[in-house]
C-alpha positions as CSV (number, residue, x, y, z in Angstrom):
1,M,-14.8,9.8,7.3
2,A,-12.8,10.2,4.5
3,G,-9.2,9.5,3.6
4,L,-6.7,11.5,1.4
5,Y,-3.9,10.0,-0.5
6,V,-1.2,12.3,-1.5
7,H,1.1,11.1,-4.5
8,I,4.8,12.2,-4.3
9,P,6.1,10.5,-7.7
10,F,10.0,11.0,-7.2
11,C,12.7,8.3,-6.9
12,S,16.3,9.1,-7.1
13,S,16.2,5.7,-9.1
14,R,13.8,3.2,-10.7
15,C,13.3,0.1,-9.2
16,V,13.0,-3.0,-11.6
17,Y,9.8,-4.3,-10.2
18,C,7.8,-1.2,-9.7
19,G,4.8,-0.4,-11.9
20,F,3.4,2.9,-10.0
21,Y,3.4,5.9,-11.5
22,S,7.2,7.9,-10.9
23,T,9.8,9.7,-12.3
24,T,13.3,10.8,-12.0
25,G,12.8,14.3,-12.7
26,L,13.5,15.7,-9.2
27,E,14.1,19.2,-10.8
28,L,10.1,19.5,-10.9
29,R,9.6,19.0,-7.2
30,D,8.8,22.8,-6.6
31,R,6.6,22.9,-9.4
32,Y,4.8,19.5,-8.3
33,V,4.7,20.7,-4.6
34,D,2.3,23.9,-5.9
35,A,0.2,21.8,-7.9
36,V,-0.4,19.8,-5.2
37,C,-1.2,22.6,-2.8
38,R,-3.6,24.1,-5.6
39,E,-5.2,20.7,-6.2
40,I,-5.8,20.2,-2.2
41,K,-7.2,23.6,-2.5
42,M,-9.8,23.0,-5.1
43,R,-10.7,19.6,-3.9
44,P,-11.8,20.3,0.0
45,S,-13.4,17.0,1.1
46,A,-17.0,16.9,2.2
47,E,-16.3,14.5,5.0
48,P,-13.9,14.9,8.0
49,I,-10.4,13.4,7.1
50,S,-9.6,10.5,9.3
51,T,-6.1,9.2,7.5
52,I,-3.8,10.9,5.3
53,Y,-0.7,8.8,3.0
54,L,2.0,10.4,1.5
55,G,3.1,7.4,-0.6
56,G,5.3,7.3,-3.8
57,G,7.3,7.4,-5.6
58,T,9.6,8.6,-2.8
59,P,8.2,10.9,-0.2
60,S,11.3,11.5,1.0
61,Q,12.8,13.2,-1.4
62,L,10.7,16.1,-0.7
63,S,12.3,18.9,1.4
64,P,10.8,19.7,5.4
65,T,9.7,22.8,3.6
66,H,7.9,21.0,1.0
67,L,6.3,18.3,2.9
68,K,5.5,21.1,5.9
69,R,3.8,22.8,2.9
70,I,1.0,20.3,1.7
71,I,0.1,19.0,5.0
72,D,-0.3,22.7,6.2
73,T,-2.5,23.2,2.8
74,I,-4.5,19.5,4.0
75,Y,-5.0,21.1,7.6
76,I,-6.1,24.7,6.1
77,Y,-8.8,23.3,3.7
78,N,-10.2,20.2,5.5
79,K,-11.2,19.1,8.8
80,V,-8.7,16.9,10.0
81,E,-9.8,14.5,13.1
82,T,-7.9,14.8,16.3
83,D,-6.8,11.6,16.3
84,A,-6.0,10.9,12.5
85,E,-3.7,8.5,11.2
86,I,-0.9,10.6,9.2
87,T,1.5,8.3,7.3
88,T,4.4,8.9,5.1
89,E,6.6,6.6,3.1
90,A,10.4,7.2,3.3
91,N,13.5,4.8,2.3
92,P,15.4,3.9,4.8
93,D,18.8,5.5,3.6
94,D,16.8,8.8,3.7
95,V,16.0,8.7,7.2
96,T,18.6,10.3,9.0
97,S,18.2,11.3,13.0
98,E,17.9,15.0,11.5
99,F,15.2,13.8,9.3
100,A,13.4,12.0,11.9
101,A,13.5,14.9,13.9
102,M,12.0,16.9,11.0
103,L,9.1,14.8,10.5
104,Q,8.3,14.6,14.3
105,Q,7.5,18.3,14.3
106,L,4.9,17.7,11.8
107,P,1.7,15.9,12.5
108,I,2.8,12.7,10.6
109,N,2.5,9.9,13.3
110,R,3.3,6.7,11.4
111,I,5.9,6.0,9.4
112,S,6.2,3.3,6.0
113,M,9.7,2.2,5.3
114,G,10.2,0.3,2.4
115,T,12.9,-2.3,3.4
116,Q,12.3,-5.3,0.6
117,T,15.0,-7.7,2.1
118,F,18.1,-7.6,4.4
119,D,20.7,-9.2,1.7
120,D,22.6,-6.4,0.0
121,E,23.3,-8.5,-3.5
122,R,18.8,-8.7,-3.7
123,L,18.6,-4.9,-2.9
124,K,21.7,-4.1,-5.8
125,F,19.3,-6.4,-7.8
126,L,15.9,-4.5,-7.3
127,H,17.8,-1.1,-7.8
128,R,17.2,0.2,-4.4
129,R,19.6,2.5,-2.9
130,H,19.7,1.8,0.6
131,T,22.0,-1.0,2.5
132,A,20.5,-3.8,4.7
133,L,22.3,-2.2,7.9
134,Q,20.6,1.3,7.1
135,V,17.5,-0.1,7.8
136,P,18.2,-1.0,11.9
137,A,19.6,2.6,11.9
138,A,16.3,4.3,10.3
139,V,14.5,2.4,12.7
140,S,16.7,3.8,15.5
141,A,16.5,7.2,14.3
142,L,12.8,7.1,13.9
143,R,12.6,5.5,17.8
144,Q,14.9,8.3,19.2
145,A,12.7,11.0,17.5
146,G,9.6,9.1,19.1
147,F,7.2,7.3,16.9
148,S,5.7,4.5,18.0
149,N,4.1,3.3,14.6
150,I,6.7,2.2,12.0
151,S,5.8,-0.3,9.0
152,I,8.2,-1.8,6.9
153,D,7.8,-3.6,3.8
154,L,9.2,-6.7,2.9
155,M,9.7,-8.9,-0.4
156,Y,10.0,-12.5,-1.1
157,G,10.0,-15.0,-4.1
158,F,13.3,-13.6,-5.5
159,P,14.9,-16.0,-8.4
160,N,16.9,-18.5,-6.6
161,Q,16.0,-17.4,-3.1
162,T,16.0,-20.9,-1.0
163,L,13.3,-21.1,2.2
164,A,16.2,-20.6,4.6
165,E,16.9,-17.4,3.0
166,W,13.9,-16.3,3.3
167,E,13.5,-17.2,6.9
168,V,16.7,-15.2,7.1
169,D,15.2,-12.3,6.5
170,I,11.7,-12.7,8.9
171,D,14.2,-13.0,11.6
172,E,16.2,-9.6,10.5
173,A,12.4,-8.1,10.5
174,L,11.1,-9.4,14.0
175,Q,14.4,-8.3,15.6
176,L,13.7,-4.7,14.4
177,D,10.3,-5.2,16.3
178,V,8.1,-2.8,14.6
179,E,4.5,-2.4,14.5
180,H,3.6,-3.5,11.5
181,I,4.6,-5.6,8.4
182,S,3.7,-5.8,4.7
183,T,5.0,-8.5,2.7
184,Y,4.6,-9.2,-1.2
185,C,5.6,-11.6,-3.1
186,L,7.8,-10.6,-5.9
187,M,5.8,-9.6,-9.1
188,Y,6.7,-9.3,-12.6
189,E,4.7,-6.6,-14.0
190,E,4.1,-6.1,-17.5
191,G,6.0,-2.9,-18.8
192,T,8.7,-3.2,-15.5
193,A,12.7,-4.0,-16.3
194,L,12.1,-7.1,-14.2
195,Y,9.4,-8.3,-16.7
196,R,11.8,-7.4,-19.7
197,L,14.3,-9.4,-17.6
198,L,12.0,-12.5,-17.4
199,E,11.4,-12.0,-21.1
200,Q,14.7,-12.2,-21.9
201,G,15.5,-15.6,-19.7
202,K,17.9,-13.3,-17.5
203,V,15.7,-14.5,-14.6
204,K,13.2,-16.8,-13.4
205,E,10.0,-16.9,-11.5
206,I,10.4,-19.3,-8.2
207,D,8.5,-22.7,-7.9
208,E,4.7,-22.2,-7.0
209,E,4.9,-24.7,-4.1
210,L,8.1,-22.9,-2.9
211,E,6.4,-19.5,-3.3
212,R,3.3,-21.6,-1.0
213,Q,5.6,-22.5,1.6
214,M,7.4,-18.9,1.8
215,Y,3.9,-17.5,2.7
216,Y,2.6,-20.2,5.1
217,M,6.2,-19.9,6.9
218,L,5.7,-15.9,6.9
219,I,2.2,-16.2,8.2
220,D,3.6,-19.0,10.9
221,R,6.5,-17.0,12.2
222,L,4.6,-13.3,12.4
223,E,1.4,-14.7,14.1
224,S,4.3,-16.6,16.7
225,A,5.7,-13.1,17.6
226,G,2.4,-11.5,18.2
227,Y,1.4,-10.1,14.8
228,E,-2.3,-10.1,13.5
229,H,-2.5,-11.3,10.2
230,Y,-5.6,-9.0,9.4
231,E,-5.3,-8.9,5.6
232,I,-3.5,-11.5,3.0
233,S,-0.4,-9.1,2.8
234,N,-0.8,-7.1,5.9
235,F,0.2,-8.1,9.8
236,A,0.2,-6.0,12.7
237,R,0.5,-5.6,16.4
238,P,-2.7,-5.2,18.2
239,K,-4.4,-2.1,17.5
240,F,-1.5,-1.3,14.9
241,R,-3.5,-2.2,11.9
242,S,-2.9,0.4,8.9
243,R,-6.2,2.1,9.2
244,H,-5.6,4.3,5.8
245,N,-4.7,1.1,4.2
246,S,-8.0,-0.4,6.1
247,S,-10.3,1.8,5.0
248,Y,-9.7,1.1,1.1
249,W,-10.4,-2.6,2.2
250,Q,-14.0,-1.2,4.0
251,G,-15.2,0.8,1.1
252,V,-14.5,4.5,2.4
253,P,-14.3,7.4,0.1
254,Y,-11.2,8.8,-0.4
255,I,-9.2,11.5,-2.1
256,G,-6.3,11.3,-4.2
257,I,-4.3,14.4,-5.0
258,G,-1.3,14.4,-7.4
259,A,-0.1,12.9,-10.6
260,A,-1.7,9.1,-11.4
261,A,-3.9,9.8,-7.7
262,H,-7.0,7.7,-7.7
263,S,-10.4,8.9,-5.8
264,Y,-13.7,6.8,-4.9
265,D,-16.6,8.5,-3.4
266,I,-19.1,5.0,-4.0
267,R,-20.5,6.3,-7.0
268,T,-17.9,7.3,-9.3
269,R,-13.9,6.0,-9.4
270,S,-11.6,8.7,-11.3
271,W,-7.8,9.4,-11.9
272,N,-5.7,11.9,-12.6
273,V,-3.5,11.8,-15.4
274,A,-0.2,9.7,-15.3
275,D,2.0,12.2,-16.4
276,I,4.1,14.7,-14.3
277,R,3.8,17.9,-16.6
278,Q,0.5,17.5,-18.0
279,Y,-0.5,17.8,-13.8
280,I,1.1,20.6,-13.1
281,E,0.7,22.8,-16.6
282,G,-3.1,21.8,-15.9
283,M,-3.7,22.8,-12.4
284,E,-1.5,25.8,-13.3
285,R,-4.2,26.4,-15.5
286,G,-6.3,25.9,-12.3
287,E,-7.7,22.5,-14.4
288,R,-7.8,19.1,-13.1
289,I,-7.0,16.6,-16.0
290,F,-8.8,13.2,-14.9
291,D,-10.6,10.1,-15.9
292,E,-13.5,9.1,-14.2
293,E,-15.7,6.1,-14.5
294,T,-19.7,5.8,-13.0
295,L,-19.7,2.7,-11.0
296,D,-22.9,0.5,-11.6
297,E,-24.3,-2.1,-9.0
298,D,-22.4,-5.1,-10.7
299,T,-18.7,-3.1,-10.1
300,R,-19.4,-2.0,-6.6
301,Y,-20.5,-5.8,-5.9
302,N,-17.0,-6.7,-7.8
303,D,-15.1,-3.9,-5.8
304,A,-16.3,-5.6,-2.7
305,I,-15.4,-9.0,-3.3
306,T,-11.9,-7.6,-4.3
307,V,-11.2,-5.4,-1.6
308,E,-13.5,-7.0,1.6
309,L,-12.3,-10.7,1.0
310,R,-8.7,-9.7,1.6
311,T,-9.4,-9.1,5.1
312,C,-9.3,-11.3,7.9
313,D,-12.9,-9.5,9.4
314,G,-14.0,-11.0,5.4
315,L,-17.3,-9.9,3.2
316,D,-20.2,-8.9,5.2
317,L,-23.4,-10.4,3.1
318,S,-25.8,-7.9,4.8
319,K,-24.4,-4.9,2.4
320,L,-25.2,-7.2,-0.7
321,S,-28.6,-6.8,-2.0
322,E,-30.7,-10.1,-2.2
323,K,-30.0,-10.8,-5.6
324,Q,-25.8,-10.5,-4.7
325,R,-26.2,-12.1,-1.9
326,H,-27.8,-15.5,-3.8
327,Y,-25.1,-15.2,-6.7
328,C,-21.9,-15.2,-3.9
329,I,-23.3,-17.8,-1.8
330,A,-24.0,-20.2,-5.0
331,N,-20.3,-19.6,-6.4
332,A,-18.9,-20.1,-2.6
333,L,-20.2,-23.6,-2.0
334,R,-17.8,-25.3,-3.5
335,H,-15.0,-23.5,-2.2
336,I,-16.5,-23.7,1.6
337,D,-16.9,-27.4,1.2
338,A,-13.0,-27.6,0.0
339,N,-12.4,-25.5,3.2
340,L,-11.1,-22.3,1.0
341,L,-13.9,-20.5,2.3
342,K,-15.9,-20.1,5.6
343,L,-19.1,-18.8,6.1
344,D,-19.4,-17.3,10.0
345,D,-22.0,-14.5,11.5
346,N,-23.1,-13.3,7.8
347,H,-19.2,-12.8,6.8
348,L,-17.6,-14.7,4.1
349,A,-14.0,-15.1,4.7
350,L,-10.7,-16.9,3.5
351,T,-9.5,-19.8,5.5
352,K,-5.4,-20.3,5.9
353,D,-5.6,-22.7,2.9
354,G,-7.9,-20.2,1.0
355,L,-5.2,-17.4,0.9
356,F,-2.6,-18.6,-1.1
357,V,-5.6,-18.8,-3.9
358,S,-7.3,-16.1,-3.0
359,D,-7.1,-14.7,-6.7
360,M,-9.0,-17.9,-8.0
361,I,-11.7,-17.7,-5.1
362,M,-12.3,-14.1,-6.1
363,S,-12.4,-14.3,-9.5
364,D,-15.1,-17.4,-9.3
365,L,-17.4,-14.9,-7.2
366,M,-17.6,-12.3,-9.0
367,I,-20.0,-11.0,-12.0
368,V,-18.7,-11.4,-15.4
């Protein structure tokens, strides 16, 4: 099996925290879709496609005709499993009844919406286009159109945010009764507008202890509501884990289509040029502009640490070489003794206490 990711980099405005490649040059949409379809034809998967993910950017900035062309091209040049999970990201303000009905005409069966927060002032701070009231309206439109697999993204850790305010956001999310919730602490990534605000002293990161309390409150509230905490940042109703993202964490090969998209085939990792005009012009010449690295044994081990250990299933030690297994367990012992890691049935996994300090633990287990 394999996954297919299509990057749609268009945004009508850029969020202050976003570090993904995107552009507000909406006039390039027709040429970009042409280029994406050319790349799909150029790079068919040798394995059946089990998951397709249209991410961004904002895929809902494309027209119905654009989306249909991309998906039709994928189906023409690849074998797609009949039960494939096909996800598109969307902004809540784009999801009208008409848009939801249009999506239902395509083989798309999962929607992921960037909700972020239900506080309108914080949405403005993030430069999000939607309002809090548009989120339940979007979920309702999707339900009426027949969608039964909806995911939302939530953020916490805003400047000056209190624990009580975060609990209000969690309550609002639970009211929606969606199948999947992804959650992220607000990150100050270098090169973003948010990072510049931090450098200028206009915003301040929240206290680490408050961040910890927010994270544990999130886990307790969502698990009590019946969600499975199956990955550090992800919660799902039973049988509604994100199959596409899970394939990343399980080391399943995937093809990345579009500007800045990454691909992985176990032996190599490659990434397309992160410039929409260079990408389009290259594809118009029949040339894929990309960089590539060959993955040696140590790199593949480090990759397994950073992706498999994120999940509740943990790292399968049986997949490692004897040398790697010995190295991993030797470095894990002190974290096991501190109840940050647990070893069970040949799987090494984070405990609840280990989740919050996962970056430190993973760093200790990696080969440098």
